[in-house]
C-alpha positions in Angstrom: -0.6 -1.8 2.1 -3.4 -2.5 -0.1 -1.4 -3.1 -2.7 1.2 -6.0 -0.1 -2.1 -7.4 0.8 -3.5 -7.7 -2.7 0.6 -9.1 -3.4 0.5 -11.6 -0.7 -2.6 -13.2 -0.5 -2.2 -16.6 -1.2 -6.1 -18.1 -2.1 -9.3 -18.6 0.1 -9.3 -19.4 3.8 -5.7 -18.0 3.8 -5.2 -14.4 5.7 -2.7 -12.3 3.6 1.0 -13.1 4.6 1.5 -9.1 5.2 -0.2 -8.3 8.0 -0.3 -11.8 9.5 -0.1 -11.9 13.2 0.3 -8.2 13.4 -2.3 -6.2 15.5 -3.0 -4.7 12.1 -4.2 -7.2 10.7 -6.6 -8.7 13.4 -8.8 -5.9 12.0 -9.1 -7.5 8.4 -12.5 -9.4 8.0 -13.3 -12.3 6.0 -15.7 -9.9 3.7 -12.5 -7.8 3.6 -9.9 -10.6 2.8 -12.4 -11.5 -0.1 -12.3 -8.5 -1.7 -8.5 -9.1 -2.7 -8.8 -11.1 -5.4 -10.6 -8.3 -7.2 -8.5 -5.9 -7.4 -6.4 -4.9 -9.8 -4.9 -1.9 -9.0 -4.0 1.1 -6.6 -3.6 4.5 -6.6 -1.8 5.9 -3.7 -2.1 9.9 -2.9 0.5 11.5 -1.2 2.1 7.4 0.7 3.7 7.1 3.9 7.0 5.7 3.6 6.8 2.1 4.4 10.2 1.9 5.6 9.0 3.7 8.6 8.3 1.0 11.2 6.2 3.9 13.0 3.8 3.7 9.7 4.5 -0.1 8.9 3.6 -2.6 11.1 5.2 -5.8 9.0 8.1 -4.2 6.8 9.4 -8.0 6.9 6.0 -9.4 4.6 5.8 -5.2 2.6 5.9 -6.3 -0.9 4.5 -4.8 -4.0 5.9 -6.7 -6.8 2.2 -7.7 -9.3 -0.6 -5.4 -8.7 0.1 -2.2 -10.6 0.1 1.2 -8.3 0.3 4.5 -9.2 1.8 7.6 -6.5 1.1 10.9 -6.4 2.2 13.2 -4.7 3.1 17.2 -5.1 6.5 18.9 -5.4 5.0 21.7 -2.7 4.3 18.7 -0.5 6.1 19.1 2.9 4.8 16.9 5.1 5.7 13.7 3.2 9.5 13.4 3.1 11.5 13.7 -0.2 10.7 10.8 -2.2 8.6 8.8 0.7 6.8 7.1 -2.4 9.4 6.3 -4.1 11.7 4.0 -1.1 7.9 2.5 -1.0 9.0 0.4 -3.8 12.8 0.0 -4.0 
């Protein structure tokens, strides 16, 4: 989600496109938004499948196409769906 916030941030005074108008986006403070341009990479440890509407409150605006993302999962991770991290970038 942080990667999508970074990649949809359009500049000072604007909320990122991702989560804009959602309940989750209401929790973003001006201080949090001001940090977004400083984020240069993201590490995801056993990420949620972002194609699942129950886990991603803004699937339409979820987009990561600039920020480098490193995904860590385990071959014995039985809680996460198979290939769930991979599908986050399709």
